[in-house]
Gaussian input, Z-matrix of N, CA and C with variables (Angstrom, degrees):
# hf/3-21g

backbone

0 1
 N
 C     1     B1
 C     2     B2     1     A1
 N     3     B3     2     A2     1     D1
 C     4     B4     3     A3     2     D2
 C     5     B5     4     A4     3     D3
 N     6     B6     5     A5     4     D4
 C     7     B7     6     A6     5     D5
 C     8     B8     7     A7     6     D6
 N     9     B9     8     A8     7     D7
 C    10    B10     9     A9     8     D8
 C    11    B11    10    A10     9     D9
 N    12    B12    11    A11    10    D10
 C    13    B13    12    A12    11    D11
 C    14    B14    13    A13    12    D12
 N    15    B15    14    A14    13    D13
 C    16    B16    15    A15    14    D14
 C    17    B17    16    A16    15    D15
 N    18    B18    17    A17    16    D16
 C    19    B19    18    A18    17    D17
 C    20    B20    19    A19    18    D18
 N    21    B21    20    A20    19    D19
 C    22    B22    21    A21    20    D20
 C    23    B23    22    A22    21    D21
 N    24    B24    23    A23    22    D22
 C    25    B25    24    A24    23    D23
 C    26    B26    25    A25    24    D24
 N    27    B27    26    A26    25    D25
 C    28    B28    27    A27    26    D26
 C    29    B29    28    A28    27    D27
 N    30    B30    29    A29    28    D28
 C    31    B31    30    A30    29    D29
 C    32    B32    31    A31    30    D30
 N    33    B33    32    A32    31    D31
 C    34    B34    33    A33    32    D32
 C    35    B35    34    A34    33    D33
 N    36    B36    35    A35    34    D34
 C    37    B37    36    A36    35    D35
 C    38    B38    37    A37    36    D36
 N    39    B39    38    A38    37    D37
 C    40    B40    39    A39    38    D38
 C    41    B41    40    A40    39    D39
 N    42    B42    41    A41    40    D40
 C    43    B43    42    A42    41    D41
 C    44    B44    43    A43    42    D42
 N    45    B45    44    A44    43    D43
 C    46    B46    45    A45    44    D44
 C    47    B47    46    A46    45    D45
 N    48    B48    47    A47    46    D46
 C    49    B49    48    A48    47    D47
 C    50    B50    49    A49    48    D48
 N    51    B51    50    A50    49    D49
 C    52    B52    51    A51    50    D50
 C    53    B53    52    A52    51    D51
 N    54    B54    53    A53    52    D52
 C    55    B55    54    A54    53    D53
 C    56    B56    55    A55    54    D54
 N    57    B57    56    A56    55    D55
 C    58    B58    57    A57    56    D56
 C    59    B59    58    A58    57    D57
 N    60    B60    59    A59    58    D58
 C    61    B61    60    A60    59    D59
 C    62    B62    61    A61    60    D60
 N    63    B63    62    A62    61    D61
 C    64    B64    63    A63    62    D62
 C    65    B65    64    A64    63    D63
 N    66    B66    65    A65    64    D64
 C    67    B67    66    A66    65    D65
 C    68    B68    67    A67    66    D66
 N    69    B69    68    A68    67    D67
 C    70    B70    69    A69    68    D68
 C    71    B71    70    A70    69    D69
 N    72    B72    71    A71    70    D70
 C    73    B73    72    A72    71    D71
 C    74    B74    73    A73    72    D72
 N    75    B75    74    A74    73    D73
 C    76    B76    75    A75    74    D74
 C    77    B77    76    A76    75    D75
 N    78    B78    77    A77    76    D76
 C    79    B79    78    A78    77    D77
 C    80    B80    79    A79    78    D78
 N    81    B81    80    A80    79    D79
 C    82    B82    81    A81    80    D80
 C    83    B83    82    A82    81    D81
 N    84    B84    83    A83    82    D82
 C    85    B85    84    A84    83    D83
 C    86    B86    85    A85    84    D84
 N    87    B87    86    A86    85    D85
 C    88    B88    87    A87    86    D86
 C    89    B89    88    A88    87    D87
 N    90    B90    89    A89    88    D88
 C    91    B91    90    A90    89    D89
 C    92    B92    91    A91    90    D90
 N    93    B93    92    A92    91    D91
 C    94    B94    93    A93    92    D92
 C    95    B95    94    A94    93    D93
 N    96    B96    95    A95    94    D94
 C    97    B97    96    A96    95    D95
 C    98    B98    97    A97    96    D96
 N    99    B99    98    A98    97    D97
 C   100   B100    99    A99    98    D98
 C   101   B101   100   A100    99    D99
 N   102   B102   101   A101   100   D100
 C   103   B103   102   A102   101   D101
 C   104   B104   103   A103   102   D102
 N   105   B105   104   A104   103   D103
 C   106   B106   105   A105   104   D104
 C   107   B107   106   A106   105   D105
 N   108   B108   107   A107   106   D106
 C   109   B109   108   A108   107   D107
 C   110   B110   109   A109   108   D108
 N   111   B111   110   A110   109   D109
 C   112   B112   111   A111   110   D110
 C   113   B113   112   A112   111   D111
 N   114   B114   113   A113   112   D112
 C   115   B115   114   A114   113   D113
 C   116   B116   115   A115   114   D114
 N   117   B117   116   A116   115   D115
 C   118   B118   117   A117   116   D116
 C   119   B119   118   A118   117   D117
 N   120   B120   119   A119   118   D118
 C   121   B121   120   A120   119   D119
 C   122   B122   121   A121   120   D120
 N   123   B123   122   A122   121   D121
 C   124   B124   123   A123   122   D122
 C   125   B125   124   A124   123   D123
 N   126   B126   125   A125   124   D124
 C   127   B127   126   A126   125   D125
 C   128   B128   127   A127   126   D126
 N   129   B129   128   A128   127   D127
 C   130   B130   129   A129   128   D128
 C   131   B131   130   A130   129   D129
 N   132   B132   131   A131   130   D130
 C   133   B133   132   A132   131   D131
 C   134   B134   133   A133   132   D132
 N   135   B135   134   A134   133   D133
 C   136   B136   135   A135   134   D134
 C   137   B137   136   A136   135   D135
 N   138   B138   137   A137   136   D136
 C   139   B139   138   A138   137   D137
 C   140   B140   139   A139   138   D138
 N   141   B141   140   A140   139   D139
 C   142   B142   141   A141   140   D140
 C   143   B143   142   A142   141   D141
 N   144   B144   143   A143   142   D142
 C   145   B145   144   A144   143   D143
 C   146   B146   145   A145   144   D144
 N   147   B147   146   A146   145   D145
 C   148   B148   147   A147   146   D146
 C   149   B149   148   A148   147   D147
 N   150   B150   149   A149   148   D148
 C   151   B151   150   A150   149   D149
 C   152   B152   151   A151   150   D150
 N   153   B153   152   A152   151   D151
 C   154   B154   153   A153   152   D152
 C   155   B155   154   A154   153   D153
 N   156   B156   155   A155   154   D154
 C   157   B157   156   A156   155   D155
 C   158   B158   157   A157   156   D156
 N   159   B159   158   A158   157   D157
 C   160   B160   159   A159   158   D158
 C   161   B161   160   A160   159   D159
 N   162   B162   161   A161   160   D160
 C   163   B163   162   A162   161   D161
 C   164   B164   163   A163   162   D162
 N   165   B165   164   A164   163   D163
 C   166   B166   165   A165   164   D164
 C   167   B167   166   A166   165   D165
 N   168   B168   167   A167   166   D166
 C   169   B169   168   A168   167   D167
 C   170   B170   169   A169   168   D168
 N   171   B171   170   A170   169   D169
 C   172   B172   171   A171   170   D170
 C   173   B173   172   A172   171   D171
 N   174   B174   173   A173   172   D172
 C   175   B175   174   A174   173   D173
 C   176   B176   175   A175   174   D174
 N   177   B177   176   A176   175   D175
 C   178   B178   177   A177   176   D176
 C   179   B179   178   A178   177   D177
 N   180   B180   179   A179   178   D178
 C   181   B181   180   A180   179   D179
 C   182   B182   181   A181   180   D180
 N   183   B183   182   A182   181   D181
 C   184   B184   183   A183   182   D182
 C   185   B185   184   A184   183   D183
 N   186   B186   185   A185   184   D184
 C   187   B187   186   A186   185   D185
 C   188   B188   187   A187   186   D186
 N   189   B189   188   A188   187   D187
 C   190   B190   189   A189   188   D188
 C   191   B191   190   A190   189   D189
 N   192   B192   191   A191   190   D190
 C   193   B193   192   A192   191   D191
 C   194   B194   193   A193   192   D192
 N   195   B195   194   A194   193   D193
 C   196   B196   195   A195   194   D194
 C   197   B197   196   A196   195   D195
 N   198   B198   197   A197   196   D196
 C   199   B199   198   A198   197   D197
 C   200   B200   199   A199   198   D198
 N   201   B201   200   A200   199   D199
 C   202   B202   201   A201   200   D200
 C   203   B203   202   A202   201   D201
 N   204   B204   203   A203   202   D202
 C   205   B205   204   A204   203   D203
 C   206   B206   205   A205   204   D204
 N   207   B207   206   A206   205   D205
 C   208   B208   207   A207   206   D206
 C   209   B209   208   A208   207   D207
 N   210   B210   209   A209   208   D208
 C   211   B211   210   A210   209   D209
 C   212   B212   211   A211   210   D210
 N   213   B213   212   A212   211   D211
 C   214   B214   213   A213   212   D212
 C   215   B215   214   A214   213   D213
 N   216   B216   215   A215   214   D214
 C   217   B217   216   A216   215   D215
 C   218   B218   217   A217   216   D216
 N   219   B219   218   A218   217   D217
 C   220   B220   219   A219   218   D218
 C   221   B221   220   A220   219   D219
 N   222   B222   221   A221   220   D220
 C   223   B223   222   A222   221   D221
 C   224   B224   223   A223   222   D222
 N   225   B225   224   A224   223   D223
 C   226   B226   225   A225   224   D224
 C   227   B227   226   A226   225   D225
 N   228   B228   227   A227   226   D226
 C   229   B229   228   A228   227   D227
 C   230   B230   229   A229   228   D228
 N   231   B231   230   A230   229   D229
 C   232   B232   231   A231   230   D230
 C   233   B233   232   A232   231   D231
 N   234   B234   233   A233   232   D232
 C   235   B235   234   A234   233   D233
 C   236   B236   235   A235   234   D234
 N   237   B237   236   A236   235   D235
 C   238   B238   237   A237   236   D236
 C   239   B239   238   A238   237   D237
 N   240   B240   239   A239   238   D238
 C   241   B241   240   A240   239   D239
 C   242   B242   241   A241   240   D240
 N   243   B243   242   A242   241   D241
 C   244   B244   243   A243   242   D242
 C   245   B245   244   A244   243   D243
 N   246   B246   245   A245   244   D244
 C   247   B247   246   A246   245   D245
 C   248   B248   247   A247   246   D246
 N   249   B249   248   A248   247   D247
 C   250   B250   249   A249   248   D248
 C   251   B251   250   A250   249   D249
 N   252   B252   251   A251   250   D250
 C   253   B253   252   A252   251   D251
 C   254   B254   253   A253   252   D252
 N   255   B255   254   A254   253   D253
 C   256   B256   255   A255   254   D254
 C   257   B257   256   A256   255   D255
 N   258   B258   257   A257   256   D256
 C   259   B259   258   A258   257   D257
 C   260   B260   259   A259   258   D258
 N   261   B261   260   A260   259   D259
 C   262   B262   261   A261   260   D260
 C   263   B263   262   A262   261   D261
 N   264   B264   263   A263   262   D262
 C   265   B265   264   A264   263   D263
 C   266   B266   265   A265   264   D264
 N   267   B267   266   A266   265   D265
 C   268   B268   267   A267   266   D266
 C   269   B269   268   A268   267   D267

   B1=1.4378
   B2=1.5215
   B3=1.3187
   B4=1.4646
   B5=1.5017
   B6=1.3046
   B7=1.5118
   B8=1.5133
   B9=1.3129
   B10=1.4541
   B11=1.5580
   B12=1.3209
   B13=1.4511
   B14=1.5331
   B15=1.2962
   B16=1.4841
   B17=1.5208
   B18=1.3203
   B19=1.4529
   B20=1.5315
   B21=1.3263
   B22=1.4627
   B23=1.5355
   B24=1.3260
   B25=1.4874
   B26=1.5193
   B27=1.3252
   B28=1.4725
   B29=1.4948
   B30=1.3343
   B31=1.4920
   B32=1.5136
   B33=1.3119
   B34=1.4730
   B35=1.5077
   B36=1.3242
   B37=1.4583
   B38=1.5282
   B39=1.3574
   B40=1.4465
   B41=1.5560
   B42=1.3186
   B43=1.4829
   B44=1.5107
   B45=1.3453
   B46=1.4653
   B47=1.5116
   B48=1.3344
   B49=1.4453
   B50=1.5251
   B51=1.3295
   B52=1.4653
   B53=1.5447
   B54=1.3150
   B55=1.4865
   B56=1.5373
   B57=1.3218
   B58=1.4649
   B59=1.5283
   B60=1.3040
   B61=1.4712
   B62=1.5303
   B63=1.3117
   B64=1.4490
   B65=1.5304
   B66=1.3011
   B67=1.4690
   B68=1.5322
   B69=1.3374
   B70=1.4537
   B71=1.5016
   B72=1.3253
   B73=1.4739
   B74=1.5266
   B75=1.2852
   B76=1.4649
   B77=1.5122
   B78=1.2853
   B79=1.4761
   B80=1.5280
   B81=1.3196
   B82=1.4633
   B83=1.5427
   B84=1.3311
   B85=1.4252
   B86=1.5238
   B87=1.3306
   B88=1.4539
   B89=1.5409
   B90=1.3334
   B91=1.4455
   B92=1.5158
   B93=1.3422
   B94=1.4782
   B95=1.5233
   B96=1.2895
   B97=1.5052
   B98=1.5216
   B99=1.3538
   B100=1.4643
   B101=1.5290
   B102=1.3620
   B103=1.4489
   B104=1.5366
   B105=1.3211
   B106=1.4614
   B107=1.5082
   B108=1.3133
   B109=1.4594
   B110=1.5155
   B111=1.3235
   B112=1.4594
   B113=1.5146
   B114=1.3505
   B115=1.4797
   B116=1.5121
   B117=1.3292
   B118=1.4494
   B119=1.4813
   B120=1.3489
   B121=1.4889
   B122=1.5497
   B123=1.3082
   B124=1.4676
   B125=1.5432
   B126=1.3223
   B127=1.4596
   B128=1.4997
   B129=1.3117
   B130=1.4603
   B131=1.5090
   B132=1.3349
   B133=1.4349
   B134=1.5311
   B135=1.3400
   B136=1.4672
   B137=1.5273
   B138=1.3444
   B139=1.4400
   B140=1.5181
   B141=1.3217
   B142=1.4634
   B143=1.5091
   B144=1.3314
   B145=1.4611
   B146=1.5144
   B147=1.3270
   B148=1.4320
   B149=1.5649
   B150=1.2979
   B151=1.4652
   B152=1.5099
   B153=1.3213
   B154=1.4939
   B155=1.5177
   B156=1.3194
   B157=1.4690
   B158=1.5220
   B159=1.3104
   B160=1.4273
   B161=1.4999
   B162=1.3272
   B163=1.4847
   B164=1.5185
   B165=1.3218
   B166=1.4712
   B167=1.5215
   B168=1.3078
   B169=1.4823
   B170=1.5149
   B171=1.3264
   B172=1.4638
   B173=1.5445
   B174=1.3063
   B175=1.4963
   B176=1.5101
   B177=1.3412
   B178=1.4688
   B179=1.5537
   B180=1.3288
   B181=1.4521
   B182=1.5189
   B183=1.3163
   B184=1.4588
   B185=1.5157
   B186=1.3259
   B187=1.4555
   B188=1.5477
   B189=1.2813
   B190=1.5193
   B191=1.5431
   B192=1.3071
   B193=1.4915
   B194=1.5381
   B195=1.3152
   B196=1.4755
   B197=1.5205
   B198=1.3027
   B199=1.4801
   B200=1.5154
   B201=1.3050
   B202=1.4733
   B203=1.5460
   B204=1.3040
   B205=1.4574
   B206=1.5166
   B207=1.3093
   B208=1.4770
   B209=1.5604
   B210=1.3499
   B211=1.4507
   B212=1.5363
   B213=1.2951
   B214=1.4661
   B215=1.5074
   B216=1.3269
   B217=1.4433
   B218=1.5213
   B219=1.3684
   B220=1.4468
   B221=1.5127
   B222=1.2991
   B223=1.5034
   B224=1.5187
   B225=1.3238
   B226=1.4808
   B227=1.5369
   B228=1.3384
   B229=1.4664
   B230=1.5310
   B231=1.3448
   B232=1.4549
   B233=1.5198
   B234=1.3272
   B235=1.4914
   B236=1.5165
   B237=1.3223
   B238=1.4466
   B239=1.5281
   B240=1.2934
   B241=1.4666
   B242=1.5154
   B243=1.3085
   B244=1.4678
   B245=1.5275
   B246=1.3173
   B247=1.4810
   B248=1.5462
   B249=1.3045
   B250=1.5015
   B251=1.5363
   B252=1.3386
   B253=1.4633
   B254=1.5345
   B255=1.3063
   B256=1.4751
   B257=1.5090
   B258=1.3183
   B259=1.4708
   B260=1.5391
   B261=1.3066
   B262=1.4559
   B263=1.5027
   B264=1.3652
   B265=1.4680
   B266=1.5026
   B267=1.3188
   B268=1.4503
   B269=1.4690
   A1=108.39
   A2=114.98
   A3=121.87
   A4=109.78
   A5=116.15
   A6=120.43
   A7=108.96
   A8=115.06
   A9=118.61
   A10=108.16
   A11=116.67
   A12=121.24
   A13=111.97
   A14=117.68
   A15=120.72
   A16=109.95
   A17=118.01
   A18=120.92
   A19=110.96
   A20=116.70
   A21=120.23
   A22=110.13
   A23=117.42
   A24=120.82
   A25=110.55
   A26=117.62
   A27=121.04
   A28=111.47
   A29=116.51
   A30=119.39
   A31=110.32
   A32=119.06
   A33=121.01
   A34=109.34
   A35=118.20
   A36=121.91
   A37=109.90
   A38=117.66
   A39=120.47
   A40=110.53
   A41=116.68
   A42=119.54
   A43=112.34
   A44=116.89
   A45=119.60
   A46=110.76
   A47=117.47
   A48=120.70
   A49=111.39
   A50=116.64
   A51=121.31
   A52=109.26
   A53=117.11
   A54=121.15
   A55=110.55
   A56=116.83
   A57=119.29
   A58=110.40
   A59=117.25
   A60=120.65
   A61=109.39
   A62=119.10
   A63=120.51
   A64=111.15
   A65=118.06
   A66=121.88
   A67=111.89
   A68=116.17
   A69=119.19
   A70=110.94
   A71=118.17
   A72=120.93
   A73=112.98
   A74=119.66
   A75=121.37
   A76=111.15
   A77=115.35
   A78=120.34
   A79=114.51
   A80=117.16
   A81=118.56
   A82=113.91
   A83=115.37
   A84=119.70
   A85=114.25
   A86=115.33
   A87=119.59
   A88=112.24
   A89=116.43
   A90=120.57
   A91=111.14
   A92=116.87
   A93=119.59
   A94=111.59
   A95=118.37
   A96=118.80
   A97=111.46
   A98=120.59
   A99=117.77
   A100=112.75
   A101=117.83
   A102=119.65
   A103=110.57
   A104=117.35
   A105=122.45
   A106=111.49
   A107=117.52
   A108=119.95
   A109=111.51
   A110=116.51
   A111=121.38
   A112=113.62
   A113=117.12
   A114=118.64
   A115=111.61
   A116=118.20
   A117=119.45
   A118=116.31
   A119=117.18
   A120=119.01
   A121=109.11
   A122=118.35
   A123=120.09
   A124=108.83
   A125=116.27
   A126=119.38
   A127=114.48
   A128=119.04
   A129=121.23
   A130=110.51
   A131=120.69
   A132=122.74
   A133=110.73
   A134=117.25
   A135=119.54
   A136=112.89
   A137=117.02
   A138=118.47
   A139=113.07
   A140=117.42
   A141=120.71
   A142=113.02
   A143=116.56
   A144=120.51
   A145=110.64
   A146=117.56
   A147=122.31
   A148=109.95
   A149=118.66
   A150=122.60
   A151=110.93
   A152=116.12
   A153=120.38
   A154=109.18
   A155=117.63
   A156=120.77
   A157=111.05
   A158=118.04
   A159=120.81
   A160=112.81
   A161=116.98
   A162=120.60
   A163=109.07
   A164=118.55
   A165=120.27
   A166=110.02
   A167=118.43
   A168=120.29
   A169=111.55
   A170=117.52
   A171=120.53
   A172=110.58
   A173=117.10
   A174=118.82
   A175=109.28
   A176=118.21
   A177=117.73
   A178=110.98
   A179=117.16
   A180=119.10
   A181=109.28
   A182=118.79
   A183=125.37
   A184=108.65
   A185=117.09
   A186=121.34
   A187=110.56
   A188=115.67
   A189=119.31
   A190=108.98
   A191=116.89
   A192=120.62
   A193=109.81
   A194=117.37
   A195=120.56
   A196=108.83
   A197=117.35
   A198=119.97
   A199=112.36
   A200=118.45
   A201=120.13
   A202=110.53
   A203=117.94
   A204=121.28
   A205=114.26
   A206=117.45
   A207=121.16
   A208=111.65
   A209=116.48
   A210=119.94
   A211=108.88
   A212=116.73
   A213=122.30
   A214=107.22
   A215=117.67
   A216=122.79
   A217=114.06
   A218=116.99
   A219=119.32
   A220=111.31
   A221=117.37
   A222=123.37
   A223=108.87
   A224=116.24
   A225=119.05
   A226=109.42
   A227=116.92
   A228=120.59
   A229=110.77
   A230=117.18
   A231=118.97
   A232=112.63
   A233=116.44
   A234=120.04
   A235=114.40
   A236=118.10
   A237=120.51
   A238=113.77
   A239=117.59
   A240=120.68
   A241=111.17
   A242=116.80
   A243=120.71
   A244=110.67
   A245=115.70
   A246=118.46
   A247=110.76
   A248=117.34
   A249=121.09
   A250=110.19
   A251=115.41
   A252=117.52
   A253=111.95
   A254=118.25
   A255=121.88
   A256=109.50
   A257=118.59
   A258=120.50
   A259=110.03
   A260=119.07
   A261=121.29
   A262=111.83
   A263=116.38
   A264=122.12
   A265=110.56
   A266=118.28
   A267=119.01
   A268=111.88
   D1=129.68
   D2=-178.05
   D3=-109.24
   D4=117.91
   D5=-178.55
   D6=-111.20
   D7=129.45
   D8=175.96
   D9=-92.94
   D10=173.24
   D11=-177.97
   D12=-60.35
   D13=-40.55
   D14=179.74
   D15=-60.73
   D16=-45.16
   D17=-179.10
   D18=-64.50
   D19=-39.72
   D20=178.55
   D21=-62.83
   D22=-45.51
   D23=178.81
   D24=-61.41
   D25=-41.97
   D26=179.53
   D27=-62.59
   D28=-44.68
   D29=-178.10
   D30=-68.03
   D31=-36.58
   D32=175.66
   D33=-63.58
   D34=-43.91
   D35=-179.65
   D36=-61.28
   D37=-45.54
   D38=178.00
   D39=-63.54
   D40=-35.24
   D41=176.66
   D42=-62.04
   D43=-42.74
   D44=178.88
   D45=-66.39
   D46=-42.13
   D47=179.35
   D48=-64.20
   D49=-41.55
   D50=179.40
   D51=-64.30
   D52=-43.54
   D53=-179.62
   D54=-64.24
   D55=-40.15
   D56=179.63
   D57=-65.63
   D58=-47.12
   D59=-179.99
   D60=-65.86
   D61=-37.06
   D62=179.62
   D63=-66.61
   D64=-37.14
   D65=-179.28
   D66=-72.72
   D67=-28.22
   D68=-176.84
   D69=-87.34
   D70=-53.10
   D71=-174.34
   D72=-127.76
   D73=-3.29
   D74=-176.25
   D75=84.90
   D76=168.11
   D77=175.45
   D78=85.74
   D79=22.92
   D80=178.91
   D81=-64.64
   D82=-20.68
   D83=176.58
   D84=-64.36
   D85=-21.59
   D86=176.24
   D87=-67.66
   D88=-16.56
   D89=176.37
   D90=-105.35
   D91=-42.05
   D92=-174.54
   D93=-71.93
   D94=-39.39
   D95=-178.05
   D96=-63.37
   D97=-50.62
   D98=178.31
   D99=-64.09
   D100=-29.70
   D101=177.22
   D102=-66.16
   D103=-41.51
   D104=176.91
   D105=-66.05
   D106=-37.32
   D107=175.71
   D108=-68.26
   D109=-36.18
   D110=-179.31
   D111=-64.58
   D112=-28.97
   D113=177.38
   D114=-84.32
   D115=-1.89
   D116=173.17
   D117=105.05
   D118=8.93
   D119=176.96
   D120=-71.48
   D121=143.36
   D122=174.50
   D123=-63.65
   D124=151.00
   D125=-178.07
   D126=-55.77
   D127=-38.29
   D128=179.93
   D129=-65.21
   D130=-38.43
   D131=178.65
   D132=-72.37
   D133=-40.02
   D134=177.52
   D135=-63.95
   D136=-40.31
   D137=176.37
   D138=-69.12
   D139=-39.58
   D140=177.06
   D141=-64.59
   D142=-39.06
   D143=176.83
   D144=-64.61
   D145=-41.68
   D146=-179.43
   D147=-67.45
   D148=-39.83
   D149=179.10
   D150=-66.32
   D151=-40.47
   D152=-179.24
   D153=-63.93
   D154=-44.90
   D155=178.60
   D156=-64.67
   D157=-40.40
   D158=177.01
   D159=-65.10
   D160=-36.92
   D161=179.72
   D162=-65.15
   D163=-43.35
   D164=179.36
   D165=-63.91
   D166=-39.19
   D167=177.46
   D168=-63.90
   D169=-41.63
   D170=178.15
   D171=-68.77
   D172=-36.10
   D173=-179.68
   D174=-65.46
   D175=-45.86
   D176=-177.57
   D177=-67.66
   D178=-33.44
   D179=177.90
   D180=-66.09
   D181=-41.03
   D182=-179.44
   D183=-61.55
   D184=-48.78
   D185=-179.54
   D186=-59.92
   D187=-45.42
   D188=179.78
   D189=-62.41
   D190=-42.23
   D191=-178.68
   D192=-64.20
   D193=-42.78
   D194=-179.94
   D195=-65.18
   D196=-44.25
   D197=-179.09
   D198=-65.23
   D199=-23.44
   D200=179.76
   D201=-74.21
   D202=-11.60
   D203=177.73
   D204=85.46
   D205=13.67
   D206=-175.25
   D207=-93.44
   D208=1.95
   D209=-177.98
   D210=-111.97
   D211=128.44
   D212=175.20
   D213=-84.51
   D214=96.98
   D215=-175.84
   D216=-63.78
   D217=-24.79
   D218=176.45
   D219=-67.35
   D220=-42.27
   D221=177.47
   D222=-65.19
   D223=-41.90
   D224=-179.95
   D225=-61.51
   D226=-44.29
   D227=-179.28
   D228=-63.02
   D229=-39.38
   D230=-179.61
   D231=-67.15
   D232=-35.77
   D233=-175.63
   D234=-92.51
   D235=-9.22
   D236=-173.74
   D237=-56.39
   D238=-46.93
   D239=-177.04
   D240=-61.94
   D241=-46.90
   D242=-179.01
   D243=-63.89
   D244=-44.30
   D245=-179.54
   D246=-65.54
   D247=-38.56
   D248=176.93
   D249=-59.23
   D250=-50.40
   D251=-178.14
   D252=-66.07
   D253=-38.47
   D254=179.49
   D255=-65.58
   D256=-40.74
   D257=-179.60
   D258=-69.85
   D259=-31.14
   D260=177.17
   D261=-68.98
   D262=-28.20
   D263=-179.91
   D264=-77.74
   D265=-19.04
   D266=177.45
   D267=116.79

């Protein structure tokens, strides 16, 4: 895949727009995934890239929420096993 400077600038711009929308109302993947597909990435790579970025955003939000003291870690520890098994079941 050959990217020129214009395409790189456009994809960075779409990345910032998607990140802003995702931080305000969610759903930034509705912008970033089509942008990644438009530059020629295969669908599996575009979806994986979007999921990785989303996971890092969720992780940082979770850490900030825990540090704010609003999470009862005892309850989380008690429910973790059940929630893990239930999520694995679908």
